[in-house]
N, C-alpha and C positions, 0 to 999 in steps of 0.2 A: 504493499499500499504506500502510495506516495504521501510524503509529510506536507502538510499545508503550510504550517508555520513552525519555525524552530523556538526554542525556549528564549533565544536571545531576541527574536522578532516580537515574541510577546511581551518581553520586558520593555523593548522600546515602545510598543503600543501603550502599555501601562504608563510609562514615563510620560508620553504625550498627553494622555488622559489627566494625568495629575497636573501637569503643568498648565494645560488649558483651564483646568477648574480653578487652580490657585493663583493664576498669573495676576488677576486684578488685586488680590489680597497682597501679593508680594510687591505690586506697584505702590499700594498705600504705605506698605511698611518701608520701602525704599525711600518713597518721597518724604516721609515723616522723619526717617533718620538723617537724610541729607539736610533737611530743613533744620534740624536740631543741631547738627554739626556746624552749620552756617549761621546759627542763632537767628533764624528767620521765622516770621509768622506765617503759618499755613492754615487755611481753612477752606471750606467749600464756598464761602460767600464771593470771593474774588481772588485774583492773583495778586499777591503782594511782591514787592521788590525783594529779591534775594541775591545779593552780591556774593558770589564765590569765585575765587581766583580771577577777580576782575571782570566777571561777566555776570549778567542778570539771568538767573535761573527760575525766576518766579512763575513765569507762565507755564514752562515745562513742569514744575513741581506741582503747580495747581492742577494741571491736567492729569498727572499721574495720581494725585490724590483723589480727584473726582472719579477717576476710572474705576476706583473701588466699587462703585455701584454696579459695575458690570458683573460683580460676584453674584448678585441676585439671579443672573441668568446662567453663568458658567458653572457655579457650583452644583446646582440641580442637574444640569446637563452632564457634567462629569460624573455625577452619582450614578445616572442611568447608564452611561457608557462604562462605568466600572462594573455594574451589575451584568451588562451584556458581555464584557470582557471576562468577567469571572465564569460566567456560564460557558462561553467558548474555551476558556481554559480547562475547565472540568471535562467537558466533551473531548477535547484533544487528549487529556491525560488518560480518560477511560480508553479511547481508541488506541492509544500506543501501548497501554498495558495489555489490552487484548490482543493486539498484533504481536506483542512480545511472547505472549503465552502460546499463540499459534506456531511461532517459529521455533521455539525451544521448549 
């Protein structure tokens, strides 16, 4: 029987699902951390000036911070994708076990 996906392929798919689901949260944490390091004010109301290494990153940090709201969509989608991934992993495991029993 031809193997559809390797364990490495399944691991890459799982990593992609987790990154997709958590990227907005990572964005919020990163923007908050950068703003704290630069001693800058950060909120959802508007972009505040944030001078770091001589450049104003206020707009970028505000965008990264507000992008956290995307987690309301990506986390549930990632959870559904994880359940589908888990079902596929179980099916592939059972198939590989059964084919190994038939071989030897």
